[in-house]
N, C-alpha and C positions, 0 to 999 in steps of 0.2 A: 122580737121585740119592738118597741113603739119607737118609731123615728122621731128625730125632734123637731120641734114647729119652726117654721121662718122667724116667726119674731123673736124666740128666744135669741138666735143666733144674731138677729141683729143687735138686740141688746148687749149681747156679751159684746160683738164690734165695737160700739158705742163706748162701752165702758175702759175698751183697751187702749181708745183713740183719747179721749177724755183721760186717764192714767200717762198717756205719754206728752200732752199738752203739759199738762202741770208740772209734769220734769223738765221737759223745756222751758217753761216760764220761770220756775224757782231757779235755774242755773243762770236764766241771763240774769234774773234780780239779783242775785250773791257778787256774777260778777258786778254788776252795777256799784253796787254796794261796797266793791272792794276799791274800785277807781275809785269812788267820792272820799270814801276813807285816804288813799293816798293826797290826792288834791289836797284834802283840808290841812293834812299832815306839812305838805309841803308848802300853802299858806300861809299857816302859824310860822314856820320857819321863818319865812321871807318877814313876818312882821317882827318876829323877834332880834331878826340880824338887822333892822332898822330901827332898833329902838337904843337910846343912847347907854342903857346898861351893858347892852351887848358892846355895843362899840369899846365900851371901857374896859369889859372883860379881854377882848381880843387886844387893845393895847398890852394890857398888863401883861398878857403871856410874851407880845413880841418885846416889851422891857426886860422881865425876865431872862429871855432868849438872848437877848445883847446882854445883861449884867451879867451871865454865865461865860459865855464866849469873851470878854474881856478879863475876867478871871481866868481863865486857861490860858489868853496870851501871856498875862501876867506873871503864870507860875511859868512858862516855859523862859521866858525873858528872865526871870529869877535863875532856873538851872543854868542858864546860859552863862549868867553872870558868876556863879557857883566857879563853874566849871574852869573859866578864865581868871577867878581867884586863885583854885587851884595850880593851876600853869604855871601864874607868877609866884605862888609859894614854891613849887618844885626847882622852878630856873633861880629862885634868892638862893635856895641849899644850896644846888649845883655850885653858884658862883663860890658861896661860903667854904666850900671846901677845896675849891681850885685856888682862893686866895690863901684858906692853910695851910696849903699843899707850897702854895709859892714862897712863903715865907719861911717854910721849913729849907727848902733848898735853899732861899739868899741869904738862910744862918740869920733872922732877926731873932734878938732875944723877946722874950713873952716876959714884960716886967710885971710887978704887983695888978699895974692901971690899965693890961691887956683887956682883960675882960670888961671893965667899963669903958673903955676907947670902942669895944667892939660892940657893946649895948649903944651907946650914945650913935654910933656910924649906922646899925640898924632902923632907928628911930628916925634919924635925919633921912635916911632913906626912904623909909616908908613915907616920912612929911611930903618929897618928893612928888610931881605929878608922873603917873605912869608912861615911860618910856616905850618905842616900838621895840617889836619883835629883833630887828634887822640891827639896829643900834645896842640891843643886848648883845646878841651873836657877835659883833665885832669886836666888844669889850672884851669879849669872854675868850674869845681867838687871839688878841694882842696880850690878854695877862696870860694864858699859856703859855703862849710863843717866849714872853719875858722867863717864865718861871722854869723854860728848857735850859738845861745846862750846855752848852757849846764846847765840841773839841777844837783844838788847835790839831792840824795837820790830816791828813789821809785815815782812812778807817784802816782796822786791821786786816781786813779785804783786798784793799786798793793799794796794796804797798807796792808790789810788781810794777800794776800801773804808772803809779809814781816816781819807781827810779825808770819806766823806759822813758816816761816825757822826760828825763832830766839828763838822760843819756848813761845812768849806771845799769848796771848788770842786777837782775834782781834778784835776791837770795835766794840758791837751792834749799827745799825743804828734807830736811833729815829723813833718812830711808827708815821706817819702823821695821823692826824683826816679823818675819813672815813666820808663824809655827805651823803653815800648814802641808798637806804633801804634795809635794815636788812633781811626784811620779817616777823619779828616777831608778829605785828601787824594783819599781814594777815594770821599769823598762828593761833593766838586768837580768832580769828574772826571766823576759819575753824574749833574750837574744842570745845570739849562739856566737861566741868569738871563733873565726876561722884560724887557720894555721900562719896566715901571713898579717894575723893581728887585727883585723878587720872585722865587725862583728854583725851580726845578721838579724835585722827584728823581724820576731817569729809575728803572725796576721791572727794567731788562732791560739788559745790556750782552755785546756779543757775545764769541764764545768765541774761545778761539786759535786753532781749525781753520777760522776763519771767512773767505772768498773770494767774490771775486766771478767769477760764471759765467761762463765762457768765450766767447767772439764766436760761436762756431761753434756753442752752445746758447741758443735763442731761446726766452726763457720767457716768457709770456704771463699776465697774470690778467683775464677777461674778468665784468664786473660784470651779472647779468641781474638785470629788476625783472621777475618775470612771464615770458614770452616776447621779451622786449626786451632789446636789449644796450645799459646806457645807460653803461658807460664800459669801456676798454681802458688795462691799465696793462704796460708792459715792464717786468719784475722783472731784466731783467738787469741794468741800470742801475745796481743797487747791490748789495750781498751782503746786507743788512739792511733789513726793513721792517715799523715798527712800525704797528699798526694799532686805534684808536681814538677816544673823543670830542674829547679833550685838543687843540686846533689848535695850541698851543705846541710840543710835543713830537712828533707823530706822523708821521708819512709817509706812511699811507695815512687820511685821516678818514673816521670811520663816523658817521652824526650820529644814528642810533636810540636813544631812552633807554635803553633797554636794555642796549646796548654799554657799557664801563667804560672810563673816562679812558685806562687804558691796557689794552688786553684782550688781546693776542696780538700773535706776532711771525712773520713767514713769513723765515726764516735760511738762508744759501745757506752749507753746510761741504762741507769735504774730506774726503772719507774714503781709505782706500785697504784695496785687496782683494788676494789673491793667485789667482792664475788655476792652471788642473792643473799648470802647470810650474813653481809656486812663482816667478813675477816679478811684483812688486806692481805693481798699476793700480789710480792716483789717479784720484779722477773727483770732479767738486763737484756736488751735490745739493740739491733744496730740501728744508727741515724745517719742520714745526707745532709751535709750542709756545704754551699758553694762560699765561697770566698770573695764575693764581689771579682770574679774572674771577668779577663775580657772579652770570651765569646762563651760563659757558662759552659751548662754542666745538663746534660739531658737523662733524664730516668724514664726508663720503658718507653725512647722516643719524646719525651714530654720536656721540657724546658722547665729545671726547677726554679722557685725565686732567690734571692741572693739574701744572704743571712738569716735563714731561715731551717730550721731541723725537720727534715722530714723522715718519717719512719721504713726503713728497707725490709723486704720480705722474703721470703725462699723464692729462687728464679726469677728476681729483678735483675734487669740490664742496666749498667750504667755508660755512658758517655761521656768524653771530657771533649771540649772543644769542637774542632775540627777532624779531631783525630776519627778513622775508621774500627780501633780497636773497639771490642767488643768487654765490658768488665762485668761477669754474672756471677750473684751470689748464689750460692749453697747452703742449707744446712744439712750437716749430714743423717742420714736417719741413726734412730737410738734401737741401741743392740736390747 
């Protein structure tokens, strides 16, 4: 291929430079034209603002704004006046109602001219200049004080204090009948009369779920003093066993001085439980309860809380107070 001539290369470069210069000059002309237009607009606006017609137009807009603000202030003032008129009308209605109540309490008769007098009084009151709120409140309070009926002598609740101030004895109020439970029957049912005529109140009574154990459950209480068995008690003979030092009421006597007169109770109770199929299964089980004793009760060498049932199980050991005797509960095996 033949190589390009240098004349052609120089001509192409010159054409490109001319095109660039033309673009640059056209952009500058465009910017200059835009600036001249904006300046001409500013001059026209200044001339127009200095003209009398423009000034008149601006003054008219200011006058319209002043008129509008004056109308708004007039409307606000009218609303305030209407609110004050409403308050005055409300006060006038309250005065009328209190005046009518005062007439009824004072016993004035309303004759045939009463309505005319009331209308005349209202018109005359409206013609008077408005009074201040403080004066109206003073007038209302004075009328209400006059309408109240004053009682002579003390009130019913002040009879006793007036009698004491005069040196007299106050009247004793008449005792009204009391039909509530006195607790006498309950005390009699929980009391034991001794041979000498004295009664001993029981600290414990059986709950509604108390039951005697079934014949197939043979519960026994073995009393140990050291390694020796000194007594065996058949617990299945009754539902409740009261333990303590008071021989007149207890079922299981314990003579140690640290044991209270009514120390604790072994109670058989009927309880129900549901099995995995939802069927109820009832059973009679022994429970131990301490009757707020002075030295407490221990179950398996742990002190039990007062006045709370604890379930007893086979081979449990009970100790009362500081006594060294051990009471072991055993359930005989079923044959």
